[in-house]
Legacy VTK file of the C-alpha trace (Angstrom):
# vtk DataFile Version 3.0
C-alpha trace
ASCII
DATASET POLYDATA
POINTS 84 float
82.574 124.282 91.834
81.015 120.829 91.932
81.505 118.852 95.141
82.146 115.123 94.594
79.342 112.936 95.904
81.704 111.251 98.375
82.403 114.626 100.023
78.805 115.774 100.299
77.183 115.676 103.739
74.704 113.042 102.542
77.482 110.935 100.933
79.568 108.133 102.501
80.786 108.618 106.061
84.470 108.186 105.250
86.583 108.897 102.181
89.955 107.189 101.588
93.000 109.477 101.806
96.080 107.212 101.891
97.569 103.968 103.192
99.918 104.394 106.136
100.980 100.799 106.849
100.373 97.188 105.879
100.431 93.681 107.324
99.632 90.110 106.298
97.175 87.862 108.114
97.691 84.136 108.781
96.030 83.314 105.437
98.485 85.509 103.501
95.933 88.263 102.894
97.204 91.830 102.688
95.597 94.306 105.113
96.202 98.033 104.807
95.991 100.709 107.476
93.842 103.442 105.956
93.963 107.146 106.761
90.536 108.622 106.107
90.172 112.037 104.477
89.746 114.773 107.059
90.483 112.419 109.969
93.508 112.061 112.184
95.598 109.043 113.157
93.138 108.026 115.831
90.586 107.248 113.098
92.945 105.056 111.006
91.579 101.546 110.511
92.768 98.224 109.103
91.005 97.240 105.893
91.147 94.042 103.827
92.949 94.888 100.571
90.182 93.248 98.538
87.677 95.810 99.785
89.659 98.842 98.666
90.177 100.638 95.361
92.201 98.302 93.173
94.247 101.093 91.572
95.217 102.558 94.967
96.208 99.144 96.356
98.243 98.429 93.216
100.118 101.765 93.455
100.869 101.152 97.139
102.109 97.626 96.406
104.369 98.855 93.601
105.860 101.589 95.806
106.511 99.125 98.634
107.545 96.239 96.368
104.655 94.068 97.535
102.973 91.503 95.344
100.125 90.095 97.457
99.095 87.510 94.861
102.682 86.153 94.660
103.705 86.282 98.320
104.260 82.514 98.715
106.152 82.274 95.425
108.364 85.240 96.395
109.277 83.545 99.707
110.047 80.276 97.855
112.327 82.095 95.401
114.200 83.770 98.278
114.661 80.355 99.944
115.975 78.833 96.701
118.460 81.704 96.286
119.787 81.197 99.818
120.390 77.494 99.223
122.348 78.047 96.012
LINES 1 85
84 0 1 2 3 4 5 6 7 8 9 10 11 12 13 14 15 16 17 18 19 20 21 22 23 24 25 26 27 28 29 30 31 32 33 34 35 36 37 38 39 40 41 42 43 44 45 46 47 48 49 50 51 52 53 54 55 56 57 58 59 60 61 62 63 64 65 66 67 68 69 70 71 72 73 74 75 76 77 78 79 80 81 82 83
């Protein structure tokens, strides 16, 4: 069985497992709390969404109905709907 490079002892120190939470910074940038493969909650860390695997961020955003690139527009649409 071939071991992926990321899981080899000489590979990267941490391998992404899943996202466990999210938040927005004051600039409207999405940050994701990452659970690292083989690590517990105490090793979770906040990562800028632009530094993570695009496909994984996209899947997370779809599941949680987040559209980071349209956040301001989504808020404006909600405000317009409340006025009407």
